[in-house]
C-alpha positions as CSV (number, residue, x, y, z in Angstrom):
1,M,12.0,-3.7,-11.8
2,L,9.4,-1.8,-9.8
3,W,7.5,1.0,-11.7
4,W,5.1,3.3,-10.0
5,D,2.7,6.1,-11.2
6,S,-0.3,8.1,-9.7
7,C,-3.4,9.7,-11.1
8,P,-2.5,12.7,-13.4
9,V,-5.2,14.7,-11.9
10,E,-5.6,15.1,-8.1
11,L,-9.3,14.4,-8.0
12,C,-8.8,11.0,-6.6
13,E,-6.7,8.8,-4.3
14,L,-5.5,6.6,-7.1
15,G,-2.4,4.6,-7.9
16,R,-1.2,1.6,-9.8
17,K,1.8,-0.6,-9.8
18,S,3.6,-2.8,-12.1
19,M,6.2,-5.4,-11.5
20,L,8.7,-7.3,-13.7
21,I,9.4,-10.6,-12.5
22,G,12.5,-12.9,-13.6
23,P,15.8,-14.5,-12.4
24,N,18.7,-12.5,-10.8
25,A,16.2,-9.8,-9.5
26,P,17.8,-7.0,-7.2
27,I,14.5,-7.6,-5.0
28,S,14.0,-11.4,-4.2
29,F,11.1,-12.9,-2.2
30,E,11.8,-14.9,1.1
31,S,8.9,-17.4,0.4
32,K,9.9,-19.6,3.3
33,Y,8.8,-16.9,5.7
34,R,5.7,-16.0,4.5
35,A,2.6,-15.9,6.9
36,S,-1.1,-15.2,6.1
37,H,-4.2,-14.6,8.2
38,M,-7.9,-14.6,7.0
39,A,-11.1,-14.0,8.7
40,H,-14.8,-13.4,7.8
41,V,-15.7,-10.1,8.9
42,Y,-17.9,-7.1,7.5
43,D,-15.3,-4.2,8.1
44,F,-15.2,-2.8,4.8
45,Y,-17.7,-4.2,2.1
46,K,-20.2,-3.4,-0.8
47,P,-23.7,-4.5,-0.1
48,D,-25.3,-2.1,-2.4
49,L,-24.2,-2.9,-6.0
50,A,-26.1,0.1,-7.2
51,S,-23.8,2.5,-5.3
52,E,-20.3,3.2,-5.9
53,Y,-19.4,3.6,-2.4
54,P,-18.6,0.9,0.1
55,V,-19.9,0.6,3.8
56,V,-17.2,0.9,6.1
57,D,-17.2,0.1,10.1
58,G,-14.0,2.2,11.0
59,K,-13.5,1.1,14.3
60,L,-14.0,-2.6,13.4
61,S,-11.6,-2.5,10.3
62,Q,-8.7,-1.0,12.5
63,T,-9.2,-3.8,15.1
64,C,-9.2,-6.3,12.3
65,Y,-6.1,-4.8,10.8
66,L,-4.1,-5.0,14.0
67,M,-5.6,-8.6,14.7
68,A,-4.4,-9.8,11.3
69,L,-1.0,-7.9,12.0
70,D,-0.5,-9.6,15.2
71,S,-1.6,-13.2,13.7
72,C,0.8,-12.7,10.6
73,Y,3.8,-11.4,12.8
74,R,3.6,-14.4,15.4
75,Q,3.6,-16.9,12.3
76,Y,6.3,-15.1,10.4
77,C,8.5,-15.1,13.5
78,A,7.8,-18.7,14.3
79,K,8.8,-19.7,10.9
80,Y,12.1,-17.9,11.1
81,E,12.8,-19.1,14.3
82,K,12.4,-22.8,13.2
83,L,14.4,-22.3,10.0
84,V,17.1,-20.1,11.4
85,G,17.3,-21.4,14.8
86,E,17.4,-17.8,16.3
87,Q,14.6,-15.4,17.4
88,F,13.1,-12.8,15.0
89,S,12.1,-9.3,16.0
90,I,11.8,-5.9,14.4
91,S,15.6,-5.4,14.8
92,D,16.1,-8.1,11.9
93,A,14.1,-6.0,9.6
94,D,15.8,-3.0,8.1
95,Y,12.8,-1.5,6.9
96,C,8.9,-2.4,7.7
97,V,6.5,-1.7,4.9
98,F,2.7,-1.5,5.8
99,H,-0.7,-1.6,3.6
100,S,-1.4,2.2,4.3
101,P,-4.8,3.6,4.2
102,Y,-3.6,6.4,6.5
103,N,-0.3,7.2,8.1
104,K,-1.6,6.9,11.7
105,L,-2.6,3.4,11.2
106,V,1.0,2.9,10.0
107,Q,2.4,4.3,13.3
108,K,0.0,2.0,15.2
109,S,1.0,-0.7,13.5
110,F,4.8,-0.6,13.9
111,A,4.3,0.3,17.7
112,R,2.1,-3.2,17.7
113,L,5.0,-5.0,16.4
114,Y,7.2,-3.4,18.9
115,F,4.5,-4.5,21.6
116,N,4.7,-8.0,20.4
117,D,8.3,-7.9,20.7
118,F,8.2,-7.0,24.3
119,M,5.5,-9.8,25.0
120,R,7.8,-12.2,23.4
121,N,10.7,-10.7,25.6
122,C,13.0,-9.8,22.5
123,S,16.2,-7.9,23.0
124,S,14.9,-5.3,20.5
125,V,13.0,-3.8,23.4
126,D,15.3,-2.2,26.0
127,N,14.6,-2.5,29.7
128,D,13.6,1.0,30.3
129,A,10.7,0.1,27.5
130,K,10.0,-3.0,29.0
131,E,9.4,-1.5,32.5
132,K,7.1,1.1,31.0
133,L,5.2,-1.5,28.9
134,Q,4.7,-4.1,31.7
135,P,1.3,-2.5,33.0
136,F,-0.2,-3.8,29.8
137,A,1.3,-7.3,29.8
138,N,-1.7,-9.0,31.4
139,L,-4.2,-7.4,29.0
140,T,-6.3,-9.6,26.6
141,S,-5.8,-9.4,22.9
142,E,-9.1,-7.6,22.7
143,E,-8.4,-5.3,25.7
144,S,-5.0,-4.4,24.1
145,Y,-6.6,-3.4,20.7
146,Q,-9.0,-0.8,22.6
147,S,-6.3,0.7,25.0
148,R,-5.6,4.0,24.3
149,D,-2.6,4.2,26.9
150,L,-1.2,1.3,25.1
151,E,-1.5,2.6,21.9
152,K,0.0,6.1,22.9
153,G,2.8,4.7,25.0
154,S,4.1,2.0,22.4
155,Q,4.1,4.5,19.7
156,Q,6.2,6.8,21.9
157,L,8.5,3.9,23.0
158,A,8.7,2.7,19.2
159,K,9.4,6.1,17.6
160,H,13.2,6.0,17.5
161,L,12.9,2.7,15.4
162,Y,10.0,4.1,13.4
163,D,12.0,6.9,12.0
164,I,14.5,4.6,10.8
165,K,12.7,1.6,9.5
166,V,9.2,2.9,8.5
167,Q,9.5,6.7,7.9
168,P,11.2,6.2,4.5
169,S,8.3,4.1,3.2
170,T,5.7,6.9,3.9
171,L,6.7,9.4,1.3
172,L,4.1,8.5,-1.4
173,P,1.2,7.1,0.9
174,K,1.4,10.5,2.5
175,Q,1.5,12.5,-0.8
176,I,-1.4,10.6,-2.6
177,G,-3.5,9.0,0.0
178,N,-5.0,5.6,0.1
179,M,-4.4,3.6,-3.0
180,Y,-5.9,0.4,-1.6
181,T,-3.9,-2.5,-3.3
182,A,-1.1,-0.2,-4.7
183,S,-0.5,1.6,-1.3
184,L,1.9,-1.2,0.0
185,Y,3.8,-1.0,-3.0
186,A,3.9,2.6,-3.6
187,A,5.3,2.4,0.1
188,L,7.9,0.2,-1.2
189,A,8.9,2.3,-4.0
190,S,9.2,5.2,-1.5
191,V,11.8,3.3,0.2
192,I,13.7,2.4,-2.8
193,Y,13.7,5.9,-4.0
194,N,14.8,7.3,-0.6
195,K,17.4,4.5,0.2
196,H,18.5,2.9,-2.9
197,A,22.2,3.6,-2.1
198,S,22.2,1.6,1.0
199,L,19.7,-1.2,0.5
200,S,22.1,-4.0,-0.7
201,G,22.1,-6.9,1.5
202,Q,19.0,-5.6,3.6
203,R,15.7,-7.0,4.4
204,I,12.4,-5.1,4.0
205,V,9.4,-7.0,5.7
206,M,5.9,-6.3,4.2
207,F,2.5,-6.5,5.5
208,S,-0.7,-6.6,3.2
209,Y,-4.2,-6.4,4.2
210,G,-7.6,-6.6,2.5
211,S,-10.7,-6.0,4.2
212,G,-13.1,-9.1,4.5
213,L,-10.3,-10.0,5.6
214,T,-7.1,-11.5,4.0
215,S,-3.6,-10.7,5.1
216,T,0.1,-11.6,4.6
217,M,3.4,-10.8,6.1
218,F,6.5,-11.6,3.6
219,S,9.9,-10.3,3.1
220,F,12.4,-9.1,0.6
221,K,16.2,-9.4,0.3
222,L,17.8,-6.7,-1.7
223,N,21.0,-6.6,-3.7
224,E,22.1,-3.7,-6.1
225,G,21.6,-5.9,-9.0
226,Q,22.9,-5.1,-12.8
227,H,21.6,-2.3,-15.2
228,P,19.2,-1.6,-16.3
229,F,17.6,-3.9,-13.3
230,S,19.7,-2.3,-10.7
231,L,18.0,-0.5,-7.6
232,T,19.8,2.7,-8.7
233,N,18.4,2.6,-12.1
234,I,14.8,1.6,-10.4
235,A,14.9,4.6,-8.2
236,S,15.8,6.8,-11.2
237,V,13.0,5.4,-13.2
238,L,10.6,6.0,-10.5
239,D,11.6,9.8,-10.4
240,V,9.1,10.2,-7.5
241,T,9.8,13.7,-6.9
242,A,9.3,14.9,-10.4
243,K,5.9,13.0,-10.6
244,L,4.8,14.5,-7.4
245,E,5.7,17.9,-8.5
246,S,4.0,17.6,-12.1
247,R,0.5,17.0,-10.4
248,H,-2.1,19.5,-11.0
249,V,-4.0,21.4,-8.3
250,T,-7.9,21.6,-8.6
251,S,-10.4,23.6,-6.7
252,P,-12.7,21.8,-4.0
253,E,-15.6,22.9,-6.3
254,K,-14.2,21.1,-9.3
255,F,-13.5,18.2,-7.1
256,I,-17.1,18.0,-5.8
257,D,-18.4,18.4,-9.4
258,T,-16.4,15.7,-10.5
259,L,-17.6,13.1,-7.8
260,K,-21.2,14.2,-8.7
261,L,-20.5,13.3,-12.4
262,M,-18.9,10.1,-11.3
263,E,-21.8,9.2,-8.9
264,H,-24.4,10.0,-12.0
265,R,-22.6,7.7,-14.5
266,Y,-21.8,4.8,-12.1
267,G,-23.6,1.8,-13.7
268,A,-25.1,4.1,-16.6
269,K,-25.1,3.7,-20.3
270,D,-25.6,5.6,-23.6
271,F,-23.4,8.5,-22.8
272,E,-20.3,10.3,-24.1
273,T,-17.4,11.7,-21.9
274,S,-15.6,14.9,-21.8
275,K,-13.4,15.4,-24.5
276,D,-10.9,17.5,-22.4
277,I,-7.6,15.3,-22.3
278,S,-5.2,18.1,-21.7
279,L,-4.1,16.8,-18.5
280,L,-3.6,13.4,-19.8
281,P,0.1,12.2,-20.6
282,P,0.6,10.9,-24.2
283,G,0.0,7.3,-24.5
284,T,-3.0,7.1,-22.2
285,F,-6.1,5.1,-23.1
286,Y,-9.3,7.0,-22.2
287,L,-13.0,6.3,-22.2
288,T,-14.8,8.2,-24.9
289,K,-18.6,6.8,-24.4
290,V,-20.4,3.8,-23.3
291,D,-23.2,2.8,-25.7
292,S,-26.8,1.6,-25.2
293,M,-25.5,-1.9,-24.8
294,Y,-23.1,-1.1,-21.9
295,R,-20.0,-1.4,-24.5
296,R,-17.3,0.8,-23.7
297,F,-15.0,2.7,-26.3
298,Y,-11.9,4.1,-25.9
299,E,-9.2,6.2,-27.6
300,K,-5.6,7.0,-27.3
301,K,-3.8,10.3,-26.6
302,T,-0.4,10.3,-28.4
303,D,1.5,13.7,-28.5
304,G,-1.5,15.8,-28.5
305,I,-3.1,13.8,-31.7
306,V,-5.8,11.3,-31.1
307,D,-5.4,7.9,-32.9
308,G,-5.3,4.2,-32.6
309,K,-8.7,3.7,-31.6
310,I,-9.7,0.6,-29.6
311,K,-13.2,-0.8,-28.7
312,C,-13.5,-3.0,-25.6
313,S,-16.2,-5.5,-24.8
314,N,-16.5,-6.9,-21.2
315,G,-13.3,-5.2,-20.3
316,I,-11.3,-7.2,-23.2
317,A,-9.8,-5.2,-26.3
318,N,-10.9,-7.1,-29.3
319,G,-8.5,-4.8,-31.6
320,H,-11.0,-3.1,-33.7
């Protein structure tokens, strides 16, 4: 079972995921094809622990992402070909799901896989596309990452496949923004929600990425499954359209004020939070105060009545 939810107030790009793992699952992990890539780079990091915000080298981070994608895809293809005895290409993936900081990078990433298939002389790239990509065949890896002509050309050539294999995964990432770790699984949830009726027997290739960096490409095979753990019921429980429509619109001024308050309270102690919990759904635990010893106190909202107090120490609830 895959479950997704988003921040109830659109003051932040926030998401969380939860997965139930067990036998006879409708979404099964093809562990034998998993491929990972790691490197030591300062592309997105947090050197100032007194600040809430990281330091980002945007150009380097994008290059690192594509470099990791190339490495993982080469390894994934090699493992598949060794075990199956046939060449792997994006034609063998019914859907491709990417870590999604922003949608333009997702488009570039799929186009990069298409270019990789061209370089490997895969049948997924037709003769017309091969002719148009040939001028880029002798670029070094670094040159190819920086080539705007290659980027634009490969995206145009791959668009017909992108619309089929990637577009269904972009609903939640586009609507919510960068959810960091959850973005990959929000994209998976989008595919299940959009295409659950036709997913049985299909393969979804996933690419995860974390700055610093570590990345993995892996894949799932899907079957309809049995209720309540069926793809149909998972899509129903996700109820993505209703969740998106239930979001609350706030003004830019409120957004800025909230950011300032968040910055002021980062690492702070001895304060109480706002008592306005009107936008929180029932069952939500929320912070009420941080005392002079940095201990955090929470309460739970239940049907408009606050009860069930819980006190946390070092992030672990002690039940009192």
